[in-house]
C-alpha positions as a LaTeX table, in Angstrom:
\begin{tabular}{lrrr}
\hline
Residue & $x$ (\AA) & $y$ (\AA) & $z$ (\AA) \\
\hline
Met1 & 15.76 & 43.63 & 5.19 \\
Glu2 & 18.86 & 45.01 & 7.51 \\
Gln3 & 21.74 & 44.11 & 7.52 \\
Asn4 & 24.64 & 44.85 & 10.22 \\
Arg5 & 27.49 & 46.21 & 8.04 \\
Phe6 & 30.53 & 44.52 & 10.11 \\
Lys7 & 28.95 & 41.15 & 8.89 \\
Ser8 & 29.29 & 42.11 & 5.52 \\
Leu9 & 31.46 & 39.67 & 3.80 \\
Pro10 & 32.34 & 41.88 & 0.97 \\
Leu11 & 33.64 & 44.37 & 3.66 \\
Trp12 & 36.01 & 41.56 & 5.09 \\
Ser13 & 37.02 & 40.41 & 1.77 \\
Ala14 & 38.03 & 44.11 & 1.34 \\
Ile15 & 39.80 & 44.85 & 4.28 \\
Val16 & 41.58 & 41.47 & 4.01 \\
Ala17 & 42.49 & 42.03 & 0.52 \\
Gln18 & 43.81 & 45.68 & 1.47 \\
Leu19 & 46.29 & 44.42 & 3.58 \\
Phe20 & 47.61 & 41.52 & 1.29 \\
Ala21 & 47.75 & 44.78 & $-1.25$ \\
Ile22 & 49.71 & 46.87 & 1.22 \\
Leu23 & 51.87 & 44.12 & 1.95 \\
Glu24 & 52.78 & 43.39 & $-1.85$ \\
Leu25 & 53.18 & 46.91 & $-2.93$ \\
Thr26 & 55.76 & 47.66 & 0.35 \\
Gly27 & 57.76 & 44.52 & $-0.48$ \\
Ala28 & 57.36 & 42.44 & 2.23 \\
Phe29 & 56.92 & 39.46 & 0.57 \\
Lys30 & 60.12 & 39.91 & $-1.20$ \\
Ala31 & 61.71 & 40.24 & 2.03 \\
Leu32 & 60.18 & 36.64 & 3.06 \\
Gly33 & 61.87 & 35.29 & $-0.82$ \\
Leu34 & 58.28 & 35.29 & $-2.99$ \\
Asp35 & 59.61 & 37.64 & $-5.43$ \\
Met36 & 56.52 & 37.14 & $-8.29$ \\
Gly37 & 57.59 & 39.60 & $-10.43$ \\
Val38 & 54.65 & 41.04 & $-13.12$ \\
Ala39 & 52.72 & 38.29 & $-11.42$ \\
Gly40 & 52.39 & 40.22 & $-8.34$ \\
Asp41 & 51.45 & 43.14 & $-10.07$ \\
Val42 & 48.38 & 41.39 & $-11.27$ \\
Val43 & 48.14 & 40.01 & $-8.15$ \\
Ala44 & 47.96 & 43.62 & $-6.53$ \\
Ser45 & 45.68 & 44.54 & $-9.32$ \\
Val46 & 42.86 & 42.13 & $-8.59$ \\
Leu47 & 43.06 & 43.09 & $-4.45$ \\
Gln48 & 42.61 & 46.16 & $-5.36$ \\
Leu49 & 39.20 & 45.65 & $-7.58$ \\
Leu50 & 38.23 & 43.55 & $-4.27$ \\
Val51 & 38.62 & 46.58 & $-2.38$ \\
Leu52 & 36.90 & 48.46 & $-4.72$ \\
Phe53 & 34.12 & 46.51 & $-4.62$ \\
Gly54 & 33.88 & 46.19 & $-0.52$ \\
Ile55 & 33.91 & 49.95 & $-0.37$ \\
Leu56 & 30.99 & 50.12 & $-3.34$ \\
Asn57 & 28.88 & 47.38 & $-1.61$ \\
Asn58 & 25.93 & 48.74 & 0.56 \\
Pro59 & 24.84 & 45.89 & 3.12 \\
Thr60 & 22.26 & 47.52 & 4.76 \\
Ser61 & 19.89 & 48.48 & 1.65 \\
Ala62 & 18.49 & 45.28 & $-0.10$ \\
Asp63 & 17.84 & 47.57 & $-3.00$ \\
Ser64 & 21.26 & 49.14 & $-3.65$ \\
Phe65 & 24.59 & 47.76 & $-4.46$ \\
\hline
\end{tabular}
C-alpha cells in the first residue's frame, strides 16, 4: 500500500506540535497573558515527543515505522 506522505496524520500533527512548541518556547503565550509555568514545560516536552514521532514515521512503507 503506497500512501502519500503529505496525507499522513503523524506528519501534520508533528508540524502543528512544532509550531505550538516554538510559540511556547519563545514566550508568545506569555505575551497573550497565558503563563503556564511548570505545566508549560511539560506541554513543550509532550509536543516535542509528537514531533519526534512525526519525524520517525514513514507512511510510504507498510512494513516500517
